[in-house]
Steps between C-alpha positions, in 0.01 A plus 500: 500500500801282442665522163563126508202344665494131602452242217161405642375860462664552168371184329144588415551845339820397322324186371216718384739730309663192336160353404375830359823534304465149348140559410576831320803346346285220342229750396759719317695210368726586199347844476786686664694608194450840337696500170471882464720568798844377588456126525693430177804672643468306829487167316790594258745653749602180686530308166751753364698484820521116471619560140799691632380857451554755779242741641529868442756450222347236273148506647317816611393472863304776677537375865750326719685182398348256744181403322641413160780296644272327751257409227784381283600269784144364517504447121832314539364275777139437381518573124401792284121497548257773579359281779832545687452871527133460588587257779753753641234761488252275685748431774577875538129572507433275798807627682384856451149423623640323812730783579217751462301292739782499753551870480127560546501267804722760679198728504189291443327177595540177301196543276542875449855414382347233275282770339818716439679206337175417299479861374861478369413161342203629313631846412862413416608135504265350238321787315478464126688809381813433703577249775771328709489182286634677198582858588601773262844460649629226721743753632207671663360176638823380652576846625161505675559160665842618634367838613204341689735245653727778619198681644387187691848461640509868607163477669626179678806689622290791637280248673798329666629838624158590638466164681860539639414831659179372653666200655795697638445864573807707425659248264663694221723251306391336179313167542723195495576292191144508373493876457839502328405232246166667442668832404751319272214318331298826447802665347584198281141492364511874443825451306350235281198724435745773395659288236162388375307832459664788693196718543312216672791457740464854616197404702701223684788731562281783622318259740822357638669836565168647637487209747854557614445878545181442702665231705796732561282779622305258722814350646659849520825378355659468158454156351810508283544128526144435386543745204821322401336157521224614268712711259800267454321224299316768291834659408680170438227345283453824299871573460600147401209470251521842333883519500502216248273687252741770364748234397222335287344820365654849451349773716335690199330171395387435855356853548372584150376165358377326809319762711635339819554836678205681327749708306355433156173346375560251216311607182314167462368539860382855424324365192339216688382715794348757270290233326408313809420801713 
């Protein structure tokens, strides 16, 4: 099956996903927040950034820097309201569901793919204990959006390579401009996932490099150019982002107080996990 079917074939299942999402959104209206998990932190972080405080040094942050700064930007544009974060979560939720549908379409029929997306909608997107509208950490939500986007781009690249071999037996060069841009996009999204929540980015990175290795074995040649196209934006985004952190927060503060590299567990997090678990 085509990963990107024609709009005519995509419309009914995609529309069904959107309608089901709206129905469940209305049925669960304003019941997305769980005060006993991390929502207070997620609401407070962007506000403190707007007040001039810096993450890791003035404000404890357990994940990458993208989510708190992006949410601070949303607060700056739309105002400091909980509905701003909920709206961002709703947009991410529908993007995740549509990307899951597209990935499923690489293997399944339209309505089988709809069932896959529907399962994610019911089991993950809008369940009462934790959901995409107001997740325990927006870093995880944004990281998932970027990681899935990277995976969609990687699958598209593999598909282009496969179609190129079918159309011209013996062709061993990378596809033209489309394949190049697709790999750069996949790497860029993986890099954004890495500065959101690093462990989620590992899936996107593994998928990208696995695709390149398999394609290299199939083509019987080293795809160094493809690896460079995928890796370069990952390295640039990560290096530029994280190189600015040590100047704002000393290394001991970063490693011992913020749990960024899993080197130390903050005592309040240990206390909280003991009671919740």
